[in-house]
C-alpha positions in Angstrom: 2.7 22.1 3.0 4.2 20.0 5.6 3.8 16.3 6.3 5.5 14.9 3.2 7.9 12.5 5.2 7.6 9.4 7.3 10.1 7.4 9.3 13.2 8.1 11.2 16.1 5.6 10.8 14.5 4.7 7.4 12.9 7.8 6.1 10.9 8.5 3.0 9.8 11.9 1.5 7.4 12.1 -1.4 6.4 14.8 -3.8 4.1 15.1 -6.8 0.4 15.4 -7.9 -1.9 13.3 -10.0 -1.7 15.4 -13.1 1.7 17.1 -12.5 4.9 15.8 -14.4 5.3 13.0 -12.0 5.9 11.7 -8.4 9.2 11.2 -6.7 10.3 9.6 -3.6 13.6 10.2 -1.6 14.8 7.6 0.7 17.1 8.3 3.6 18.8 5.6 5.8 19.2 2.8 3.2 22.4 1.0 3.8 25.0 0.6 1.1 25.4 -2.7 -0.9 21.6 -3.7 -1.4 21.1 -5.0 -5.0 18.4 -2.8 -6.6 17.4 -2.3 -10.3 14.6 -1.0 -12.2 13.4 -4.5 -12.8 13.2 -5.1 -9.1 10.9 -2.0 -8.8 8.8 -3.0 -11.7 7.7 -6.2 -10.1 5.6 -4.4 -7.4 4.7 -1.4 -9.5 3.1 -3.8 -12.1 1.0 -5.2 -9.3 -0.2 -1.8 -8.4 -0.5 -0.5 -12.0 -4.0 0.8 -13.0 -5.9 -0.4 -15.9 -5.2 -4.1 -15.4 -8.8 -5.2 -15.2 -12.3 -3.8 -15.5 -12.7 -3.5 -11.7 -10.0 -1.0 -11.2 -9.2 2.6 -12.4 -8.8 2.7 -16.1 -6.1 5.3 -16.1 -3.4 3.8 -18.4 0.1 4.3 -16.9 3.3 2.4 -17.7 4.8 3.5 -14.2 8.3 3.0 -15.4 10.7 4.3 -12.6 13.8 6.2 -12.9 16.5 5.9 -10.3 18.0 9.3 -10.0 20.5 8.7 -7.2 21.7 6.4 -4.6 22.5 3.4 -6.8 25.9 2.5 -8.5 26.6 -0.7 -10.5 23.3 -2.2 -9.3 23.9 -1.6 -5.6 22.8 1.0 -3.2 25.6 3.5 -2.2 24.3 4.5 1.2 23.4 8.1 0.1 19.9 9.5 -0.5 18.1 7.3 -2.9 15.8 9.1 -5.3 13.1 7.4 -7.5 11.0 9.3 -10.1 7.9 8.0 -11.8 6.5 10.1 -14.5 2.8 10.7 -15.3 2.0 9.8 -18.9 -1.8 9.5 -19.0 -2.9 12.9 -17.8 -6.4 13.9 -19.0 -6.9 17.1 -17.1 -9.8 18.2 -19.2 -11.8 15.2 -17.6 -11.9 17.2 -14.5 -12.7 20.7 -15.8 -16.5 20.1 -14.9 -15.5 19.8 -11.1 -13.3 22.9 -11.0 -16.0 24.7 -9.0 -17.4 21.6 -7.4 -16.5 19.4 -4.3 -16.6 15.7 -4.5 -18.0 13.9 -1.4 -15.4 11.5 0.1 -12.4 13.4 -1.4 -10.1 16.2 -0.2 -11.3 18.8 -2.5 -13.1 20.9 0.3 -10.5 20.2 2.9 -7.7 21.7 0.6 -9.8 24.8 -0.3 -10.5 25.4 3.3 -6.9 25.0 4.4 -5.1 26.6 1.6 -7.7 28.6 -0.3 -6.5 27.1 -3.3 -6.4 23.6 -4.9 -5.3 21.4 -7.7 -8.5 20.1 -8.8 -7.2 17.7 -11.5 -7.6 14.2 -10.1 -7.3 15.4 -6.5 -3.8 16.9 -7.0 -1.5 16.0 -4.0 -4.3 13.9 -2.4 -4.5 11.6 -5.3 -3.8 7.9 -4.8 -1.4 8.4 -7.7 1.2 9.4 -5.2 1.2 5.6 -3.9 3.2 4.7 -6.9 6.4 6.1 -5.3 5.5 4.6 -2.0 5.3 1.2 -3.7 8.8 1.8 -5.0 10.0 2.7 -1.5 8.3 -0.5 -0.2 10.5 -2.5 -2.6 13.6 -1.1 -0.9 12.2 -1.6 2.4 11.3 -5.3 1.8 14.8 -5.9 0.6 16.2 -4.3 3.7 13.9 -6.4 6.0 14.7 -9.6 4.1 18.4 -9.1 4.4 18.1 -8.1 8.2 15.6 -10.7 9.5 14.5 -12.8 6.5 11.0 -11.1 6.9 8.2 -12.3 4.7 5.2 -9.9 3.9 2.1 -10.9 2.0 -1.1 -8.8 1.6 -4.6 -9.7 0.2 -8.2 -8.6 0.1 -10.3 -10.1 2.8 -13.7 -8.4 2.2 -15.6 -6.3 -0.3 -19.0 -5.0 1.0 -20.7 -7.8 2.9 -18.6 -10.5 1.2 -16.1 -11.9 3.6 -13.3 -14.4 2.6 -12.6 -17.4 4.6 -8.9 -17.6 5.2 -8.4 -20.1 8.1 -4.5 -20.0 7.9 -3.3 -16.4 7.0 0.3 -17.5 7.6 0.1 -20.1 4.8 -1.1 -17.6 2.1 1.5 -17.2 -0.7 1.9 -14.4 -3.0 1.3 -16.8 -6.0 -2.2 -17.6 -4.6 -3.1 -14.1 -4.3 -1.9 -13.1 -7.7 -3.0 -16.1 -9.8 -5.8 -18.8 -9.9 -4.7 -22.5 -10.1 -5.1 -22.3 -13.9 -2.6 -19.3 -14.0 -5.2 -16.7 -14.9 -4.9 -13.4 -12.9 -6.8 -13.2 -9.6 -8.0 -9.7 -10.3 -9.6 -8.9 -7.0 -6.3 -10.4 -5.2 -8.4 -12.6 -2.8 -7.0 -16.1 -2.0 -10.5 -17.4 -1.3 -11.5 -17.9 -4.9 -15.3 -18.5 -4.3 -15.4 -15.2 -2.3 -13.3 -13.5 -5.0 -15.9 -14.3 -7.7 -18.7 -12.9 -5.6 -16.6 -9.8 -4.8 -16.1 -9.2 -8.6 -19.7 -9.5 -9.4 -20.6 -6.9 -6.5 -17.9 -4.5 -7.9 -19.3 -4.7 -11.3 -22.8 -4.2 -10.0 -21.8 -1.1 -8.1 -19.8 0.2 -11.1 -22.7 -0.2 -13.5 -24.8 1.7 -11.1 -22.3 4.6 -10.9 -21.4 3.7 -7.3 -18.6 2.2 -5.4 -18.2 -0.2 -2.4 -15.9 -0.5 0.5 -13.4 -3.3 1.3 -10.8 -4.5 3.7 -7.4 -6.0 3.1 -5.0 -8.0 5.4 -1.2 -7.9 5.7 0.7 -10.8 7.2 4.4 -10.2 8.3 6.4 -13.1 9.4 9.9 -13.3 10.7 9.7 -9.9 12.3 12.1 -9.7 15.5 10.7 -8.8 18.8 11.5 -5.6 20.5 10.9 -3.2 17.5 9.7 0.3 18.5 9.9 2.3 21.7 7.5 2.4 24.8 4.5 4.6 25.1 4.3 7.2 22.1 6.5 5.3 19.6 5.2 1.8 19.7 5.4 -0.2 16.4 1.6 -0.5 16.3 1.3 3.3 16.7 3.8 3.9 13.8 2.2 1.4 11.5 -1.2 2.7 12.2 -0.1 6.3 11.4 1.6 5.0 8.1 -1.5 3.0 7.1 -3.9 6.0 7.8 -1.8 8.1 5.3 -3.1 6.0 2.6 -6.2 7.5 0.7 -9.6 6.1 1.9 -8.2 4.2 4.9 -10.7 4.5 7.8 -9.6 1.8 10.2 -6.8 -0.4 11.2 -6.9 -3.6 13.3 -4.1 -5.9 14.7 -4.7 -9.6 15.1 -8.4 -10.3 15.6 -8.9 -6.5 16.1 -12.2 -5.5 17.7 -13.2 -9.2 17.7 -11.5 -9.4 21.0 -14.3 -7.6 22.7 -16.3 -10.9 22.9 -13.4 -13.0 24.0 -11.9 -13.7 27.4 -8.2 -12.9 28.1 -7.6 -16.7 28.3 -8.8 -17.0 24.8 -7.3 -13.9 23.3 -3.8 -13.4 24.9 -1.0 -14.6 22.6 0.8 -17.8 23.8 4.6 -18.0 24.1 6.2 -20.9 22.2 9.6 -22.5 22.7 12.0 -23.8 19.9 15.2 -25.1 21.3 16.6 -22.3 23.5 14.6 -19.7 21.9 11.1 -18.2 23.2 8.7 -16.4 20.9 
């Protein structure tokens, strides 16, 4: 099976299945000297960890990472960085009834059609469990971006079903407003528009009780990114980002900026404006 790696200068390779011993990521291209610890990784892994609320999967995993190589005395060495996250809450018997069945919207049939064999336990290699090690790799990537260009990246939910959040100034959204409500309680749907968040939770609960599910959308804001990234034509930064995002389970569409909303706009409304700060243009 090919297709387990992504990236060039900064490259990640993942391996593992939903109900195997664990998942591992190997990162190449990590420069030496970046401070990195298990505690650093746990911050984002805890954000992803299942079982945090009644509206997410109830699989109970601690998601404690093990740094196998590439770090010495708290800093990256510049060699391949390997991180392992073991699976501890495998209940393979829960999937025995679908051994001979295909689930709509999953990769069960595709794996059988391509390989003539599949790991039916939780989706095997196609499971979102694989994203644990992507999150760990993302921690390293964010540290590198912060070091190189002081980049800031924040993501949040913008829509669940027909319920759409009102976020007039995405660039002002903070991680704290995504993670917590003003009273300090968890914002379990990760939407900074709290009125919309409450309605989203109600809709998710309604679908869950009906034995169904519902679609959603998320937005990612990256600031401080320098101009000139990517290459012309086939290696544009937008093309590379879209490829990466489409590898996530269940992603069916990616938009940049206002996205398809530009269809109803004139160029004079839609085209980005240049700004000048001192002797710099951006």
